[in-house]
TIKEMI-75037 format. One record per residue: x, y, z of N, C-alpha, C in turn; residue in one letter. Coordinates in steps of 0.05 Angstrom, whole numbers, plus 5000, padded with zeros to 4 digits. Example, Ala and Ser with C-alpha at 12.3 -4.5 7.8 and 13.67 -1.06 7.14 Angstrom:
<nodes>
526448865156524649105156526449345156A;525749555142527349795143525850015157S;
</nodes>
This chain:
<nodes>
562278488632562078318611563678498590X;565978548580567478818569567378628542X;566378438534567178418509563978518501X;562378598520559778748514561479018493X;560078998460561079198453561079488453X;561979718457561479938462559080028445X;557380088448555180178438554180468443X;556280628435556080898448554081008424X;553481008406551581088381548681038398X;548680848411545580818419545681028450X;547481108461547281248483548781578486X;549781678456550381858449548482048459X;547082058446544382218446542982288474X;544482128487542582208521545382298533X;547182368528549782498541549082768552X;547782878532548083278536545583208566X;543482998561541883078580543183008610X;544482828609546982768638548182898646X;548183108636550183338645548883458667X;546083518666545083618685545683488713X;546483208706547483018720549683118752X;549083218736548583118760551782948773X;552483168783554283058801552982908822X;550982958828548982718841550682588862X;551382868880552582638907551082578929X;550982368942549282268954549682448988X;547982428999546682619028549582469044X;548882679070551482559089550482259102X;551182039091550081759105550081729134X;547081669142547381529167548681229173X;548581079144548380779144550880759125X;551980589118553280459095551880369069X;549680299070547380289052546580629032X;546580749059546081049045548381189027X;550981079040553281229025552481119001X;551980938992551680858959550580988944X;551981098922550381268904549081068880X;546080908877546280718854545780808824X;546381088827545581198810548881228789X;550481168803552881138784553880948765X;553381068742554080828721551080878707X;549580988711547180968693547381138665X;549581238666549581448646553081378629X;553281548600555681438598555281188587X;557280958591558280758583558480558602X;557880658623556680418654555280198651X;552880318635550680018636550579968661X;550280098681548479978707545880018705X;543679978732541780058733541080078763X;539480218777539080318807537779998815X;539879768814538779518825537179518855X;535079448865533979508885533079238899X;533779158923533778868936535478808961X;536878598947538978498970540978428949X;543678338960545478218942545577968933X;546177928909546177708892543277628887X;541877718889538377658890537977568865X;535977418862534777268837533777518821X;532277708837530877928816531478168829X;531878318817532878598822530578838807X;530078978831527779138831528879438818X;527779538791527779838788525979988766X;526680218776524880368754524980328721X;523480358706524980208676523480458659X;525080628647525680828625525080688593X;526380488596526880388568524780088563X;523980048559520779768553523679528538X;522679308547523479118524526178988543X;526678718526529178548527530478598508X;532578828508534178898486536578898488X;538378708469541378688476542778948477X;543779038497545179278497543479508513X;540879458523539579678528538879568560X;539379718586538779758615535979828618X;534679738634532279838646531980108646X;534380268659533680548659536580648657X;536280918649538281088640537581368656X;539681498663539781758685537881978657X;538581968641538582228617535682158609X;533781918619530681948611529582018628X;526282148621525582378629522982228636X;522481978628519781838631519981588645X;518081488670518681218681516681128662X;517080848659515380678648513380438662X;514980458691514580218709516180158728X;515479878737518179908761518779558753X;519979408746520879208732522279048755X;521678808751523578538767524578448747X;527678428747529278628725532178298731X;532178188708534077978709536878058692X;537478368682539378478668542278428683X;543878388672546478378678547278648682X;548878708706548578998712551879078690X;551579288689553279408674554779228646X;552379158635553778948614552179048585X;552578858562551778918539549278718533X;548978668551546978308547544778358546X;542878268543539678338549538578258575X;535578438586535078208606532777988594X;531977928613531077528604527877498631X;527077388623524877318637523277458658X;523077788649522378008672519378108662X;518678308683515778418679515678628701X;513778718685514279098698510579178711X;511679338730509479318740508379678739X;505279718733505480038736502980158743X;502680308766499780398780499580678762X;496680698751495280808740492680958742X;492281158742489681298745487381238734X;488481048702485880928692487580768672X;486080698659486880468640486880518607X;486680738609486480878570489180808565X;490880808576494480748561495380548575X;495380358561496480118575499580008554X;500580158536503280058527505180178545X;508180078538509180208562509980558552X;510380628535511380868525508081048534X;506580998531504781178525503681118564X;502580938568503080988601504881088613X;507581218605509781308622508281568643X;510281648659510581858668512582068668X;511982268671515382498680514882418707X;517582478719517382448753518782668755X;519282668780520482948803523682818804X;525682918795528082828801528382948832X;527783158843527483198878525982978886X;524182808883522782658892525282308893X;526182388873527182088866529882018895X;528781808903531181688929532281418920X;533681398912535381178908536981048926X;536180818933538280638950538180338940X;540580138949539779918949537579808957X;536379878982534679738990531679848985X;531780148973528880198967528880408957X;527580458928527280638910524580828909X;523481078913522381238917521481418899X;519881438882519581688864516381778864X;516682018861513082138848513582138818X;511182028814510081988779508582268777X;509682448770508382768759505482688743X;505982588726502982578712500482468730X;501082228743498782158756498982288784X;500482408792500482478827501182228837X;501781998828502481778850504881728861X;505081698886507781588899508681378903X;510581278892510681008884514180878905X;512980598914516480568933515780378924X;519480198920519979888916521779848929X;521679548947524479488948524179118941X;525778998956526078688947527678538969X;527478258965528378068970529377878953X;531277598960532077458943531377478920X;528377378922527077258902524977358894X;523577548915520877718907521278058921X;519978138914519878438917515978508932X;516178828940513978918952513579218940X;511779288926511479588917508779738937X;510179908948507880048953506380358947X;504080368926503580648911501780698933X;501981028941499481158947498481338919X;496381368925494581568898494281828912X;492681898896492882228907490782328917X;490882468935487882448952486182528930X;484482378949481282458928480682248908X;481782158904481881948882479881668899X;478181588878476781348884477581108877X;479581088865479280818845482780808832X;483580618833485980608823485880388810X;489180408794488680088765491980038767X;492579848762495579688769494879538740X;497379558719498379438691500779288707X;500479018700502378858700503778688666X;505678728660506778728632508878438634X;508578288618510978118610513278278596X;514678278592517778418583518678278553X;516878018544516777828520518677888509X;520777838498522477858464521077668446X;521577418449521077258435519577018453X;518076838432517176628440512776598448X;512576458460509876498479510176498503X;509176788515508676898540505676848541X;504676908569501976918585501977028604X;499977208607498977358643496277238636X;495877188663492977068668491377218696X;489877318701487777458718486777238738X;486977218765486176938777484277088797X;480777168791479577268817479177168837X;479376898827478676768860480976758882X;483576768871486176718880486877048891X;486177228875485777448872489077528867X;489677508841492777428838493277498803X;494977588795496177598774499077448769X;498877258745500577118737501577138717X;505177038714505777128679507876908679X;508676798653510276658645511076838624X;514176848627516076968600518376838595X;517876638574520276478565522976638556X;526076578569527476658569528676538540X;529776748524531676658502534876708508X;536176548493539076608484539976768469X;541676908469543476978455546776868452X;548177038436550476928433550576618416X;552176448425551176238426548176148426X;547475958396544575908399542676078397X;543676388396541876598395539376508376X;537976668393534776668397532976358393X;534476268403533475888411532175958434X;530675798438529975838476532175728492X;532375758520533975798535533075568564X;530575478553529475228565528275248595X;528175538601526175528630524875908617X;523175988633521576208636521876338661X;521976648659520576768683518276708694X;517376708717514976618723514676868748X;512276988754511577078769508577128774X;508577178809505777178811505577438836X;503177578824503077878841500377868855X;500477968876498477968895497878228909X;496078318926495178568924493878558955X;494378798968493978768998490378858995X;488778978979485778998970484478858953X;482778818952481078648934481278848904X;481378678886481178758861480078688839X;478378828821475878768800477978728779X;477278628758477778598736478278758713X;480278798706479679008679480278878655X;481778688648482878548623485578558618X;486278508593489178408586489178588559X;491878598553492378658530495178518510X;495378548494498678468477498278598454X;501278738451500979008431498779198431X;497279298406496279438407492979368409X;492879018420490078948415489478928448X;486679058461485479018488483378948492X;483178628512480578518505480078618538X;478278798540476978868574475078598582X;474878588598474278248611475277998617X;477678058593479277808589480777718626X;481177418618482577338649484977238638X;486177168609488477058604489477218577X;491577308575493377298546494877238537X;495477138516497277078504499577278491X;501677158475503177398462502477328432X;500277468426499577428398500177628383X;500677818397500678118381502578288390X;504178158409506578258426506278158453X;507978358470508278238498505878248512X;505378078525502578038543503178158567X;500678368577499378418604496978418608X;495978468635494478468655493278678665X;491478798669491379028685488478958708X;488279068731486079028743485679308757X;483079408776482279628793481679598812X;481979768832481379718861480080048866X;478179968892477180238904479180248927X;479580488929481880528946480280668973X;481980598998481380589019481780919028X;482180919052482581249071484681379068X;486781139061489981209060491181199029X;489181149019489081178985491681038973X;491880798986495380678977494180388977X;496280238955495979938953498279818949X;498279688958500879478967500579218953X;503079168947503078958918505478768923X;504878638927507178278933508078198909X;510478128902510878018869512877768880X;512577518874513677358868515477248839X;518177158845519377038828520576788823X;520176628803521776288795522576408772X;524476148768525376138740524675818738X;522675668753522075358746518775358753X;516875548764514575538765512675758773X;509675798771508975978788508575878813X;508875638817508175518839510175518858X;512675588850514875608865516175928871X;514476068854514876368851511976408882X;510576308885508276328905509876278929X;511276088921512975938952514676108960X;516276198939518676448943517376638960X;515376828946514276968963512576928987X;511476698993510076749024512976659037X;515176569033517476559049518976849061X;518477019040520777219039519777479041X;516277439035514977709038512177599055X;512677559084510477409105507977579098X;508477859096505778019103505978279086X;504778459090504378699080506178919091X;507578939110509079069123511779189103X;510479429088512979519072515379569086X;514879759111517979889115519079659138X;517779419138519779159155520579019119X;519878969109520978969081523879059073X;523079309072525479489062526779489083X;526879479113528679459134530279219132X;528778959125530278729122532478759106X;531578859075534078949062535079109056X;535279269069537579489086539779379106X;538479149114540078969135542178809126X;540978649099542278529080544478759077X;544578949058546479179049548879209072X;547879259089549079339119551179199120X;550478889122551978709132554078619108X;553578669079555178579058557178859051X;556379109062557779309064560279329085X;559379259111559879279128562979079129X;562678939108565378759104568178789102X;567679079091569979279098568779589107X;569579639126569779889142571180109137X;570780329131571880529125571480759142X;574280899151574181059176573981319153X;573081529179573581799165570881819156X;570782129138567782199121569582339088X;571782139079571982229049569582269042X;569582499016567682478996568082228989X;570482058980570281848964569781578972X;568181668996567081389010564581358994X;562181578988560381408964561181248942X;563881348926565681148909565380948909X;566580838939567580648947565980408963X;563480558966561380448975559680338948X;558980508930557680458906559280218901X;561680238889563179978880562579768894X;563179788920562179528934559379488929X;557879578925554679558920554679408892X;556479508868556379438850557479138840X;559979108863560778848864559178618870X;557178638885555078478903552878468886X;552178468863549278428849549878208829X;551877998824551977838804554377688813X;554877398812552677258798550077248813X;548277138798545977178816544676938830X;543276878845541676638849539076558842X;539676408831537776278813535575988818X;536375828853535175588859533175798871X;530875638877528175738889529175658918X;527275758943527475738962527975468973X;526175288958525474918951528274868950X;530074948932533274858910532474778886X;529874818884529674738850531174998837X;531374928806533375038789532574938768X;532675118744533074968718535174848707X;535574588696537974458692539074678667X;541574638673543274748656543474708631X;543274818611543474808578540874628570X;538274588597536574358592535274478566X;532174348573529974398557528174278571X;527174548592524974478616525574308638X;527774118643527973998667528774108689X;527774058709528874218732530974008751X;532674128762534374038790534774088814X;534774018829535374058863537774098874X;538274318884541174418892540774188923X;542174198929541573958957544474068967X;543774268994546774279010546774648997X;546574748972548174948965545975148950X;546475368952544375598927545375488904X;544075508881544575498861544675788844X;547075868832547976158823548076108790X;547376338772548176338745549276658738X;549476688710550076948701552477018712X;554676898702557276868706557876998692X;559277288684560577498673563877318669X;564877208670567276988673569977168663X;569777158643571677368630572877588640X;570077738652571377948669571777878697X;569777788711569977758737571477568755X;572977318737575477208748576877408760X;577877648752579877858751580777988789X;577578018787577778148819575478148838X;572278128815570077958833570577738850X;571077528846571577348855574077278879X;576277408873578377428893577277538914X;575677828911574977868933572377778943X;571777538938569777368945572077168970X;573677108958575276918971576377049001X;576077348999577077459029574577509042X;572677649033570777749053568077459056X;567077329030565077119024566276909016X;568076729030568776469016566576319017X;565776279034562976049026561476129010X;561476309004558976388984560176298955X;563376378955565276348927564476068927X;565775818949564375618944561975498927X;559975618940557275538928556675618896X;558775818885558175968867560275748847X;562475698855563975448849562075128839X;560875078866559574768862557274908838X;556275128838555175168806555975168781X;558175248785559575178760559674928749X;560974708771560974418774558874318757X;556474418776554074248763553074328738X;554174548729553474628699554974458688X;557774398687558974178676559173968673X;556973868700556373608700553173498683X;552573768678549573708670549173708633X;551974008632552274028600554073858586X;555773738611557973558598561073698592X;560973998587563174108596562574398609X;564674428631564474698642564674968614X;562375128629561675328604564075538607X;564175668590565975908587565476118599X;562576178603561476448602558776428606X;558276248630554976188634553076448639X;550976458622549276698621545976558616X;544076688625541176518620541376238619X;542676128645543675838648543675668627X;545675768610547175578576548675638571X;550875588553552575648544552775848526X;553975978523555376238502556976308476X;559676148492561376188474561876508469X;561376618491561576968487564376908506X;566877198486568877278498570876998496X;573677078497575676848499576476808530X;577976558528578876438544577076248557X;578376078583576775888593576775928620X;576076218630576576208658576376148686X;573175988679572475838705575275678717X;577375618701579175518712581075628736X;580975928727581976158748580376138773X;577976198763575676248788576875878805X;576575718802576275508814579775408829X;580475458815584075438829584675648849X;583575928842583576148860582876078883X;581175968893580175858908580475628933X;581375498909582775238917585275278937X;586975488921590175488931589575688958X;586675788953587275988990584975819002X;585775569002584075429022581375339023X;580375459006576975439006576975158997X;574675059009573274779009571174818996X;569174519003566174559007565374598971X;567774418955566974348933568274128927X;567373968899568973748893571273848879X;573373868888575573938874576273738847X;576773508852577373248833574773278812X;572573328819570273308791571273618777X;571873798790572974078777575374038758X;576873888772579373908760578473728730X;576873388736576973288709575173488690X;573273688693571773858677573373978666X;575574178685577974328674579274158655X;580573928662581673808651580973688616X;578073708623576873618596575873778579X;575474008583575774298564578074408547X;580774328570583974388556584374188542X;582873928541584573638527582473568497X;579973718511577573548484576273758472X;575273728454572773858432570373648440X;567373758439565273608439566173408410X;564573078415564273048402562573118379X;560573208387558473258358558173548358X;559073628328559673898324557574068331X;554573968332552574128343552874218366X;554474028383554874108413557074318416X;558574348398560474528403559574798386X;557774798366556274948356554575198376X;553875028397551775038417553675168446X;556575208441557275378458559575178483X;559674978470561874728489563974788479X;565974728500568274708493569674978490X;572575028490574775168480574275258452X;573875468444573775538412576575468403X;576975388382579675338359581075118382X;580474918395582774818406583474608395X;582774528375584774348353587574528347X;586974708334588474958327591475008356X;590075068377592075138400593474938403X;591874658399593574388411596074308387X;595174388364596974308332599574498340X;598874708345601174998340602475108363X;600575028389601175198410600675468408X;598875588390597975858388596275788364X;594176058361592075978341593276128320X;593976078295595076158267592176438264X;593076518245590776808236588976638211X;590176368202588876318181586976148194X;586176088227584375958238582076218248X;580676268223577776458234576376488258X;576676198275574576138297571476158298X;570976058277568376008274566375888295X;563575948299562675858323563076018345X;564676178345564576388360562976688367X;562576788385561076998382562677238372X;564877208385567877398374569377208361X;568877178331570977138316573877158314X;575477038300578177118308579177158331X;581177418340582177518365583977158378X;585177168352587576918352589576988380X;590177208380592977248402591477208426X;589177328426588277368453587477088464X;586076908443585276768456588376528459X;590476598451592676398457593776498482X;593976788486594476858510592976748539X;590076708530588276688549588276388560X;588276228542589275968544592175928546X;593876028544596475968559595975988598X;594576278598593676258628592076088641X;589676038622587975878635590075498634X;591475428616593475188619594175218649X;595175398653597475498679595275388709X;593575478698590675548720590675228728X;589274998706589074678708591774658717X;594474668713597174488724596774618750X;596674848759596774898785594874698807X;592774658798590974478809591674218810X;592074208778593273888783595373808801X;597674008804599473948822598373958857X;596774068860594974188886593773878895X;592773668867590773578879592573148874X;595673328866598173038859598272948828X;597073108813596072998794599473038772X;600972918781603773108769604873048747X;603772848727604772838694602973038690X;599973068698598673298675598873568688X;600373638716601273818729604173918704X;605273658702608073878684606673878654X;605073688646604173818616602474078614X;601474148640600074418636602474658636X;603874578657606074748659607674838637X;607674668618608374718595606974838570X;604974808572602974938556602575148564X;602575278600603275518605604475678590X;606875598578608675768567608375848537X;606075758525604775798492604776088489X;604976298511604976608505606676618494X;609676548498611476618481611976608450X;609276498450609176358409607176578405X;606576818416605877018400605877268410X;608877298425610377528431612277568410X;612077748391615377718380616877988393X;618877728397621777928414622678068391X;622878088363623978248358622778568357X;619778578359618578858359618278878393X;618378628410617278618440614478668442X;612878638424609678718425608878298418X;606378318430603678168424603878158388X;603977958370603377968344602077798334X;600377848309598877578301600677478282X;600477128285601376968271600476818255X;602776738235600476568213601776238219X;599976108203600775758205603775758206X;604475938180607575768177609975938191X;608876068217611076198233611076538233X;610376588205611276908199609477008213X;610377348216608977478236606877708214X;604777768227603377928210604078168198X;603478298184604178568171602278688148X;602678978157603979118166602479058200X;604179238214603479178242603379478266X;602179468273601979748295601179678320X;602579758338601679608371600079688377X;599280038373597480158379595080128379X;594579988356592380068341590279798345X;587979738347585679548341586779298325X;586679148335586978918312584478628317X;584378548286582578288295582678018308X;585378048314587277928335586777878356X;585978198370586678268396583378248404X;583078208426580978228439579478438457X;578078658454578678938466580279038480X;582379098461584779278474585979238442X;588979298444590579258431592979128422X;595179068411597078928426598678978440X;598879188441600979388464599279358492X;596279348499596279218517596278898526X;595878768501595778488508598878418513X;600378538498602978458509603678408542X;602178618553601878478591600178298597X;598578108577596777848582597677608595X;600677628613601677408610601777478647X;599777488665600177468691601677238704X;601576938691602476828701605176738702X;606976928696609576858691611377108680X;610777348700611477608694614477698691X;615177448712618477508703619777388682X;617677218662620077148640618777318622X;615877558624615777698608617377968605X;618677938627620778158634623178058616X;624077788619626277808607625877728579X;623677648564623577718535622877928526X;621978158549621878438542624978598548X;626878428544629678588554629978718579X;629078548599629678668627628278858636X;628678908663626679098673626879338662X;629579458660629079738646627679798625X;628079618609626179628583623379558589X;623179348607620179338614618479568624X;620079658642619579988647618880198627X;620680198613619880348593617780298576X;616680018567614780008550612980058568X;611980008594609380088612609780468611X;611880498612611280818612610080908589X;610780758561610280818538607080798536X;606580538550603580458548601180698563X;602780768585600481038599601481308591X;604181318577604381678556602381718536X;602181498519601181518498598481458497X;597381408523593681378522592481098512X;594980948510593280688497591880518522X;592880578551591880378576588880458571X;587680248580584580318577583080188602X;582980338621581080258650578380158645X;577480228612575080128608573679898603X;576979748604576779418584578879288598X;577478998607578378878629581678788623X;582378748604585678668598587678888603X;586279148605588879308620588379318653X;586679108666586579238700588879118709X;590478948708592578848723595779068718X;595879158699597379308689599179498701X;598079688716598579858737600179748756X;600079458760600979318778603679128774X;604579178749606079038738609279198740X;609279418745611879598759613379458784X;611379348800611979268822614679028818X;613778818795615278628788618078728774X;617878908764620479088751621979268770X;620979318797622679408813622079768818X;619779778807618580118806615880108819X;615580018841613680038861612280318862X;613780588849613580778860610780888831X;611380728807610580788789607480628791X;607780338804604780248807602680498819X;604380558844602780758856602480938850X;603081098831602881348817600681318799X;600081048782598481078762596280918777X;596380798796593980628812591780888820X;593581048834591781398853591181468826X;592581508802591081718779588381568774X;588081278764585781168757584181218777X;584381178800582281148824581181408820X;582981608829581481888830580482028801X;582081968778580282028762577681948738X;579281668739576981468728573581428743X;573781408763572181348787571081548803X;568181708790567281888807564781908813X;563682068836561182018844559082208819X;558482138802556882168780555581978765X;552881988754551881848737554181748716X;555981898701557281798685559781738699X;559581658720562881628736564381368731X;563481208715564680978710564881078677X;568280968676569680948646568680728627X;568480538637566280298617564980188633X;564080008613561579828624562779598653X;561579678673561179588695562279278693X;561579138678561378848670561378698689X;558278658701557478488723560178558754X;560278778746562278888774564878878776X;566078798757569578828747570779008762X;569079228742570579548743570979568775X;568079578784567679618807570179518828X;569979208822571479108847574479168851X;575779248820577879318814578979548829X;576879758838576779948856577179948887X;574479708893575079588923576879568931X;578679338911581379228920583979458926X;583279618898585779788893585280018914X;582880028927583480178949583780148985X;582879788976585379679006588079738993X;589279738979592579718980593679498967X;591579348955593179138941591178988929X;592878848902591378658875592178398866X;589778288864590778058849591377908823X;594078098822594678068787595177748771X;595077548802594777248781592877068798X;589977138797587976888806589176678801X;589876518818591176218820593276218837X;594576428848596076348870595276668894X;596576608916596176648933596476908948X;598277098917599977358921597977558905X;597677778925596878058923598278218918X;598778378893600878568885600778828907X;601979048924601479238938601479438909X;598979658922598779898909599580118929X;597380238930597280528942594780498964X;593880448982590680548999589780818997X;586980818988585581058991585181149009X;585981049031584281199051584981179074X;585481339103586681279119587281049141X;584381009137583880759157581480629147X;581780359154579280049134580379859157X;578179729154577479439169576679209141X;577679059144576478839125576378619147X;573178489150571578289164572378039141X;574577969158574777609133573477369152X;573177239141571376939149573176919175X;571376809191572176639218572676859236X;571677169231571277249255573077479253X;575877329236578377589239578377819228X;579378069236579478279224583478389214X;582478469193585578649182584878959183X;585879019201586779339201588679459191X;587179609169589079699149588780029161X;592180139162592780389168594680539145X;593180789139595080969116594981289114X;595981299139595481639150596881809132X;594681989116595882159099594882069072X;593381879063592581809037590581989026X;588582119047585782159034587682459034X;590282579052590682829042592482829010X;592282619000593682578970596982458978X;597682348994600282178995598981928994X;599781908967599581648952602181448949X;603781528955606181438953607481188975X;608380978976608980838998611080849004X;613180919030614880909036615680589045X;613480519063614980219078611880089083X;611579759090609579629092609579539113X;608679579137609379349168607079239169X;606978909173604778789176604878659203X;603278639227603478629248606478629264X;607178919249609878959268611978899255X;612378759236614378579218614278759190X;616578909177617379049162617478819135X;615378889110615278699095617778889075X;619278669063621378649049620178609021X;617878599009617878498982614378668981X;613978708951611578908944608878698943X;609078468956606278378952605478258982X;603378138988602278109007600877699000X;600977619017599477309009596677289028X;595477129019592177079025591977019050X;593776899066593776749084595077019109X;596377179093596677439125593677649114X;592077599094590377719093588277709111X;587377459110585277369127586377289155X;588277199157589777199187588077379198X;588377589190587277909206590178079228X;589678199239591778389246591378659236X;594278789242594479099223596779069200X;596379169185597279269159597579529160X;600679669160601279929159601979999149X;601480279122602580389108603980669112X;606480669109607580959116607381089086X;605881299087604681479065607181669059X;606981719041608982009032607882109010X;608582429002608182528983610582568961X;612782348970614782338949615381988950X;616381938920616481598918619181548937X;619081278944621281178963623881118948X;626481168952628081158941628780808936X;628380738912629480388909631680358910X;
</nodes>
């Protein structure tokens, strides 16, 4: 979610520390999962964390260097020097959001210090082994060797205490932010359980989200009760702790055996402790930590193996880390039984019948490349995600704009669930009710909630009435009840694109009148691009343009970019945009100016498709030049190796798609613009067992210009691929060169 503001002030203090950083290249790998450097993005503005477990898991497990569930604070930063525990996290990777419903476990030599900062330990960087499937570290202060791994809804930890120790302690803390949370010790069951209520940000800020994170913690050896605490208040011998003076916690002690090791199993759920216990029993049936880690490793090998890259390029680590980051969200929310919290509910539960329910959709970001990538390598999962989005619309009354913590948020601009749905449908993906999806998409595009309180709560497009009246959002409409106020031009451009998506699905389903209506509305982008200056520009209700005007400067009517960048936010009608900007040559010059002036911003999503627009103007070599430059200069194998927030994997998915040699400029169509492959040889394993073998000899040696493209022996006379050509398999050959092809 690149809406997430750039919180540089919070992180700049740690920049110097990250320079130790740590190029931090991974060792030569024996598996794809071992190619991944999970620490990429944990410094500067990446906002990632070393998420351990399995792809799309309900809960990811991570070392914690920052306490609490605080907006814009990830659980772990590479510049930090002390570990406070090991968290079962629901933080949106790469975001400026909050964690929620999380818990932290910390092994201790004694119980004298229980608060996060006080109990924290220095740790040895040389002992830190961070992988997608397992994290290992030595806690220097206590001499405890810690290991964690995870499954979809559960985790396992193994703590080896120092030789000679007779007893060990373990603390479990809720990371509660608001409301009433509870931790309990059950000496009979030999469990610790907890409830941490989730609270909203953005729309409905600080209101209950209608569900909690639940945890059940079990141990492989009997414990004795230590007690509970909350804030600075400690209660020795107590069995239950509410959040009366802060986040509650519980602690227990063990007699250590000959191996000085304690194993911990942890089940999680968003519906109840009972479901957390069932999830744990189904996913961690025994105490074999190595077997659990091997299962997580196998899950990542399967996921990463959807694209096999030949050779031994040093950029393989960057590529497979990008794959890893693109497969963390949206997260599984339903239990193994299918139960999940009702969307925007008040404690009710629903049952997902025949599908897995997902949430935490950073839609404004991920419709661009995360979901298009899924349509190629995991269409069944993408269909389940769409079923989840439809369920949200049915339960809440409107399709959500940006559903997170299982609620409406009114975060970001646009209504891009329409793009996710339409993109899947036009690519032949079924397994969801397209008519129901269309009815909800149409409702979002045509209706406001009848009740203003529902609108304030995040339902419906922001400022729809102005859009329907003027065909654009005038500057006089300040867009109240949105997390981002104003941003009128960006909203207009987004709504025009979303109307295009609604119209495409309407046409595919045979709703001809609607298709014509929305096709007409998809041209509303023309109302906020001033042909006299050739840029997107703020406009008043009387039709006049805002003054003064600087296309390279940030503006209140633009979302996370500039008028210069947003001028190119017309992916649904690139030929029309070229015409408005006075033809191909003028269009190319305008693109050249964007890059030459440094106005292009890969760190924010509105720029992500722009380098590919040269293709449409007959200057494909410039697409190849700029895409290659972005891949090699702005994505690196360092903790600071992401130029901006990873935004639930969108920054990373851009790299994956671009490295393959093509990119979905316009989701909702079957077209992928051709760029420049980054590796000599790749194989994409697509649904149905087909394989697309991509050959680009010389790419790794720096030959990034494309002289010709051949698909299954047939030379392509166009600079795009079709979805069915990709998923149909075969061989895609790029003839690479050090020099641009003659146009």
